[in-house]
C-alpha positions in Angstrom: 74.8 134.6 111.6 78.0 136.4 111.1 80.6 135.1 113.9 84.3 136.1 114.8 86.4 134.1 117.1 89.0 135.6 119.5 91.4 133.4 121.3 95.3 133.9 121.8 95.9 130.2 121.4 95.8 129.5 117.6 95.4 125.8 117.9 92.4 126.5 120.3 91.0 129.0 117.6 91.5 126.5 114.7 89.7 123.6 116.5 86.7 126.0 117.5 86.5 127.0 114.1 86.4 123.4 112.7 83.7 122.5 115.1 81.7 125.7 114.2 81.9 125.2 110.2 79.5 122.2 110.6 76.7 124.2 112.3 74.0 125.7 109.8 73.6 129.3 110.1 77.0 129.9 111.4 79.2 132.1 109.2 82.8 132.6 110.3 83.8 136.1 109.2 87.0 136.7 111.0 89.3 134.6 113.5 91.8 136.7 115.6 94.5 135.8 118.1 95.4 139.4 118.8 92.6 141.1 120.6 93.6 144.5 119.2 93.4 143.3 115.6 89.8 142.0 116.7 88.8 145.3 117.7 90.3 147.4 114.8 88.3 144.9 112.5 84.8 144.9 115.0 83.0 147.8 113.1 83.7 146.7 109.5 82.9 143.2 110.0 79.7 144.1 112.4 79.3 140.3 113.7 76.4 139.0 115.2 78.1 136.5 117.5 81.5 136.6 119.2 83.2 133.7 120.7 85.6 134.9 123.0 88.4 133.6 125.5 88.9 135.3 128.7 92.4 134.8 129.7 94.5 136.5 127.1 97.9 138.1 128.0 97.2 141.7 126.5 93.5 142.2 127.2 91.1 140.3 129.7 88.2 139.0 128.0 85.8 140.2 130.4 87.2 143.9 129.3 87.2 143.1 125.8 83.3 142.1 126.0 82.4 145.3 127.6 84.1 147.3 125.0 82.4 144.9 122.2 78.9 145.5 123.5 79.4 149.4 124.0 80.2 149.3 120.2 78.0 146.6 119.2 74.8 146.6 121.4 73.0 143.9 119.9 76.0 141.3 119.5 75.9 138.1 121.2 78.8 137.0 123.2 80.2 133.4 124.1 82.9 133.3 127.0 85.1 130.1 126.3 87.6 129.7 129.1 89.8 127.1 131.2 88.6 128.3 134.6 85.1 129.3 136.3 86.2 132.2 138.4 84.7 134.6 135.8 81.2 133.0 135.4 79.2 135.5 137.4 80.8 138.7 135.5 80.4 137.0 132.5 76.7 136.5 133.0 76.4 140.1 134.4 77.3 141.1 131.1 74.5 139.3 129.6 76.6 136.6 127.5 74.8 134.0 125.8 76.9 131.1 127.5 80.1 130.3 129.3 82.0 127.0 127.9 84.6 125.5 129.6 87.8 124.4 127.7 88.1 121.9 126.1 85.3 122.6 124.0 83.3 119.5 123.3 80.9 119.8 120.3 77.7 118.4 122.1 78.1 121.3 124.4 79.1 123.9 121.7 75.8 122.4 119.9 73.6 123.2 123.2 75.0 126.8 123.2 74.1 127.3 119.3 70.7 126.2 120.0 69.9 128.5 122.3 70.5 131.6 119.6 67.7 133.0 117.7 67.1 132.2 114.2 69.7 129.4 114.0 68.3 125.9 112.7 68.1 123.3 115.1 69.4 120.6 112.7 73.2 119.9 113.4 74.9 118.0 110.4 77.7 115.5 111.2 81.2 116.7 110.2 83.3 114.5 108.1 86.5 116.4 109.4 88.9 114.4 112.1 92.1 115.0 113.3 95.0 112.8 112.4 98.7 112.5 113.9 101.3 112.5 110.9 104.7 111.1 111.2 105.4 110.9 107.6 108.1 113.5 106.9 107.9 115.0 110.4 105.5 115.0 113.3 102.4 117.1 113.2 98.7 117.2 113.6 96.5 117.5 110.1 93.1 117.9 109.8 91.6 115.4 107.5 89.1 117.2 105.7 87.6 115.2 102.8 90.5 113.1 102.5 92.6 116.0 102.0 95.2 116.6 105.0 95.4 120.1 106.1 98.4 120.9 108.6 97.6 122.5 111.9 99.7 125.1 113.7 100.7 123.4 116.9 102.8 125.0 119.6 104.7 122.7 121.6 106.4 124.5 124.8 109.7 122.6 124.7 111.7 120.4 122.1 111.6 117.4 124.8 108.0 117.4 125.0 107.4 117.0 121.2 110.1 114.4 120.8 108.6 112.5 123.7 105.1 112.5 122.1 106.8 111.5 119.2 108.3 108.5 121.0 105.2 107.5 123.0 103.2 107.6 119.4 105.9 105.2 118.1 104.9 103.0 121.1 101.5 103.5 121.1 99.2 100.9 123.0 102.1 99.5 124.9 103.6 100.4 128.1 106.9 102.0 128.6 109.0 102.0 131.6 109.7 105.2 133.2 113.2 104.4 133.7 113.7 103.5 130.0 112.2 106.9 129.3 114.5 108.6 131.8 117.9 107.1 130.3 116.9 108.0 127.1 115.6 111.5 127.5 117.9 112.7 130.6 120.6 110.4 130.7 122.9 112.9 132.7 120.3 113.6 135.3 119.9 112.0 138.8 116.8 110.1 139.2 115.0 112.8 141.3 115.7 115.6 138.8 115.0 113.3 136.1 111.5 112.2 137.3 110.7 115.9 138.1 111.5 116.6 134.2 109.5 113.7 132.9 106.5 114.8 135.0 106.6 118.3 133.7 107.1 116.8 130.2 104.0 114.6 130.1 101.9 117.5 131.7 103.0 119.7 129.1 102.0 117.2 126.3 98.6 116.6 128.1 98.0 120.1 128.0 98.8 120.3 124.3 96.5 117.5 123.6 93.8 119.3 125.6 94.2 122.4 123.7 93.8 120.8 120.7 90.6 118.9 122.3 92.4 115.5 120.6 91.3 112.4 122.4 94.8 110.7 122.7 95.2 109.5 126.2 98.4 109.2 128.1 98.0 106.9 131.3 100.6 105.9 134.1 100.6 102.1 134.8 102.7 100.5 137.2 105.7 102.7 136.6 105.2 103.0 133.0 103.4 105.6 130.6 101.2 104.0 128.0 99.9 106.1 125.2 96.6 105.1 123.5 95.0 106.8 120.2 91.4 105.9 121.0 89.6 106.7 117.8 92.6 109.1 116.4 94.1 108.1 113.4 97.8 107.9 112.6 98.8 108.2 109.0 101.6 105.6 109.2 98.8 103.1 110.5 96.1 103.9 107.7 99.0 103.7 105.2 100.1 100.4 106.2 96.7 99.0 106.8 95.6 100.3 103.4 99.0 98.7 101.9 98.4 95.2 103.6 94.8 95.6 101.9 96.1 95.8 98.2 95.0 93.1 95.6 96.9 92.4 92.6 98.0 95.4 90.6 96.1 96.1 87.4 94.8 98.9 85.4 91.9 98.7 87.9 93.9 99.1 91.0 96.7 101.0 89.9 95.0 104.2 91.4 95.1 102.6 94.7 98.7 101.8 94.5 99.5 105.4 93.0 97.3 106.8 96.1 99.7 105.1 98.7 102.9 106.3 96.9 101.6 109.9 97.1 100.7 109.3 100.9 104.3 108.5 101.4 105.5 112.2 101.4 108.9 111.5 103.1 110.5 109.1 105.6 108.9 108.3 108.7 110.1 111.7 111.1 112.9 112.3 108.5 113.3 115.8 109.3 112.8 115.3 113.2 115.8 112.7 112.5 115.3 111.0 116.0 118.1 108.3 116.3 115.6 106.0 118.1 113.2 106.3 115.2 115.9 104.5 112.8 114.5 101.2 112.9 111.0 102.3 112.0 112.2 104.5 109.6 114.0 101.7 107.8 111.1 99.2 108.1 108.5 101.6 106.5 111.1 103.1 103.9 111.4 99.1 102.9 107.9 98.8 102.7 107.5 101.8 100.3 110.4 100.8 97.7 108.8 97.4 97.4 105.9 99.1 96.6 107.3 101.2 94.2 109.2 98.3 92.3 105.7 96.5 92.2 104.4 99.7 90.3 107.6 100.3 88.3 107.6 97.1 87.0 104.1 97.0 86.1 104.6 100.4 84.1 107.7 98.9 82.2 105.4 95.6 81.5 102.6 98.0 80.2 105.1 99.7 78.1 104.7 103.2 80.2 108.5 104.0 80.3 107.7 107.6 81.0 105.6 106.9 84.0 108.2 104.3 85.3 111.2 107.0 84.8 109.0 109.7 86.9 108.4 107.1 89.8 112.3 106.4 89.9 113.2 109.9 89.7 111.0 110.2 92.9 113.0 107.5 94.4 116.0 109.3 94.0 114.9 112.6 95.4 114.1 110.6 98.4 116.5 108.3 98.6 119.6 109.5 96.6 121.6 106.4 97.8 119.6 103.5 96.6 121.6 102.5 93.5 119.3 100.2 91.9 117.4 103.5 90.8 120.3 104.6 88.7 120.7 101.4 86.6 117.0 101.1 86.2 116.9 105.1 84.9 119.9 104.2 82.7 117.9 100.8 81.0 114.7 103.0 80.5 116.6 105.6 79.0 118.3 103.2 76.7 114.9 102.1 75.5 113.6 105.4 74.8 117.0 106.1 73.0 118.0 109.1 75.3 121.7 109.0 75.6 122.3 112.6 77.2 120.1 111.0 80.0 122.0 107.8 80.5 125.4 109.9 80.7 123.7 112.1 83.4 122.4 109.2 85.3 125.9 107.6 85.4 127.5 110.8 86.0 125.2 111.5 89.4 125.8 107.9 90.1 129.5 108.4 90.0 129.4 111.5 92.2 126.8 109.9 94.7 129.5 106.8 95.1 132.4 109.1 95.5 130.6 111.5 98.0 129.3 108.5 100.0 132.4 106.1 100.1 135.2 107.9 98.7 135.5 105.2 95.8 134.7 105.5 92.0 132.1 103.0 91.1 132.6 99.2 90.4 130.3 96.5 90.2 127.0 96.0 88.0 126.1 99.6 87.1 129.8 100.3 86.1 129.7 97.1 84.1 126.4 97.7 82.3 127.5 101.5 81.6 131.0 100.4 80.1 129.0 97.8 78.0 126.9 100.4 76.8 129.4 102.7 75.8 131.3 100.2 73.7 128.2 99.3 72.0 127.5 102.9 71.0 130.7 104.2 70.5 
């Protein structure tokens, strides 16, 4: 059954698509956040089924449904809305169903089973939504172990940052006055609390739109965020890291997988000051992981593999001095003199930019000794 989706909220559109993709007999042939584009493609696509949001800024969904049925009389329409005020009018149009947001999978399955020529056997989905904090805050669809970012619209930057703050302090109560002092330090308490309540409302609304089961509860003058069954990339990464066995040829792929999952420092692009402690902690764990793997690769004589990893360290952390020394040592093992010179030049520039000084210490001593031996 050819199906199109129409909803002006991209996040709700993406989530509805995810739910429908796991249902036999449903083939999504178009999804539109712009009702005009949906109408333009209607005759070309000729759908059998339309999932249609009612509250849209340009065109009321009821009016849009009337036009669709005029053009394609056999099309089935399912209305999706956050309000029940249009229920009577919707069923006057002979709608298949009228589903309230947030859409639940069981409720959607019930609707699909009412349609003709649809198999009643519903398969379980392997997809899930994950909150991601490596590199920057985002929501990702975990589809067959591959993370696909979702386009999430935050009404304000403050709402996004407060959500990230609550994620960092997940499963523990954070006093409201502490949040006020951090996020609205210059406001008096009355205005500050008003801003706090409005921002929490915005966060909850975003989560409802995504249909993600994260709860933010108010308990004894505190807020507490609970992930429930929702995954967090940081937790998944750290748990798998703690379960690693001794590195060997057999376990090396697991080590490499965790290296790859660390796509950037914790909330690095967001650069929240309050996240620096957690950022340093996770970075230290990643560097220890990298050291284990590079040491093993060197032990096995895989110098090129170790060199590749040290370059990754430099790309993420150019101020990690040991990477320059280790790369020079590895390049010496390969007899690559130009690369040694390049590494020392890069180190000298980094040191001058960071400290305003010329290099001293073990890296300079190593380079001077190497230079003397290779005149």
